[in-house]
PLY file of the C-alpha trace (Angstrom):
ply
format ascii 1.0
element vertex 80
property float x
property float y
property float z
element edge 79
property int vertex1
property int vertex2
end_header
0.12 -0.03 0.59
1.37 3.37 -0.73
1.18 6.60 0.74
-0.94 8.25 -1.73
-3.77 5.24 -0.77
-3.05 5.67 3.20
-3.28 9.66 2.87
-6.91 8.98 1.12
-8.02 6.07 3.14
-6.82 8.84 6.35
-8.41 11.76 4.98
-12.18 9.81 4.36
-11.58 8.37 8.27
-10.88 12.14 9.36
-14.26 13.47 7.91
-16.74 10.95 8.27
-15.52 10.97 11.45
-15.08 14.64 12.14
-18.84 14.70 10.75
-20.17 12.16 13.30
-18.43 14.54 16.03
-19.44 17.22 14.89
-23.30 16.48 14.60
-23.23 14.71 17.77
-21.38 17.73 19.72
-24.25 19.69 17.62
-27.68 17.94 19.32
-26.04 17.57 22.33
-26.18 21.72 22.13
-29.12 22.42 20.64
-31.55 19.02 21.81
-30.71 18.57 24.96
-33.77 17.77 26.05
-35.26 15.24 23.23
-31.77 13.53 23.76
-32.86 12.51 27.41
-36.67 12.37 26.75
-35.05 9.68 24.01
-33.09 7.11 25.84
-34.74 7.17 28.93
-37.25 5.58 27.68
-35.23 2.49 27.07
-32.92 3.56 29.83
-34.02 4.83 34.15
-31.21 6.35 33.85
-31.01 10.17 36.29
-30.47 13.33 34.80
-27.05 13.66 35.66
-26.00 10.46 34.30
-27.14 10.84 31.39
-25.32 14.14 31.17
-21.96 12.64 32.78
-22.00 9.78 30.04
-22.64 11.24 26.92
-20.49 14.44 27.69
-17.68 11.83 29.14
-18.21 9.37 26.35
-17.95 12.91 23.95
-15.02 13.27 25.97
-13.58 10.12 24.81
-14.41 10.66 21.20
-12.69 13.52 20.62
-9.50 11.71 21.76
-10.42 8.96 19.64
-10.42 11.06 16.84
-7.48 13.28 17.48
-5.11 9.68 18.48
-6.77 7.79 15.14
-7.27 10.06 13.05
-6.71 12.27 12.68
-3.03 12.77 13.57
-2.47 10.22 10.83
-3.67 12.23 8.21
-1.35 15.01 9.07
1.29 12.87 9.29
1.18 11.56 5.95
0.25 14.37 4.71
3.84 16.08 6.26
6.28 12.97 5.06
4.43 12.92 1.57
0 1
1 2
2 3
3 4
4 5
5 6
6 7
7 8
8 9
9 10
10 11
11 12
12 13
13 14
14 15
15 16
16 17
17 18
18 19
19 20
20 21
21 22
22 23
23 24
24 25
25 26
26 27
27 28
28 29
29 30
30 31
31 32
32 33
33 34
34 35
35 36
36 37
37 38
38 39
39 40
40 41
41 42
42 43
43 44
44 45
45 46
46 47
47 48
48 49
49 50
50 51
51 52
52 53
53 54
54 55
55 56
56 57
57 58
58 59
59 60
60 61
61 62
62 63
63 64
64 65
65 66
66 67
67 68
68 69
69 70
70 71
71 72
72 73
73 74
74 75
75 76
76 77
77 78
78 79
């Protein structure tokens, strides 16, 4: 596999994961009540616990996104 193929792969991974992250963040900012109502029908969870879980997972996703998608893409751009 050559560098151009890897760069293209990580570029699309970064675009897709970035879109998911922005969409999820926007949904948490602009519709938190709808998100909580939707999930509270499935799970018996308090609002405080829900907020903790959602924002912790959002932070975890951001770390994973930067470490495994954005950083390799930028490294391949630099060496390519």
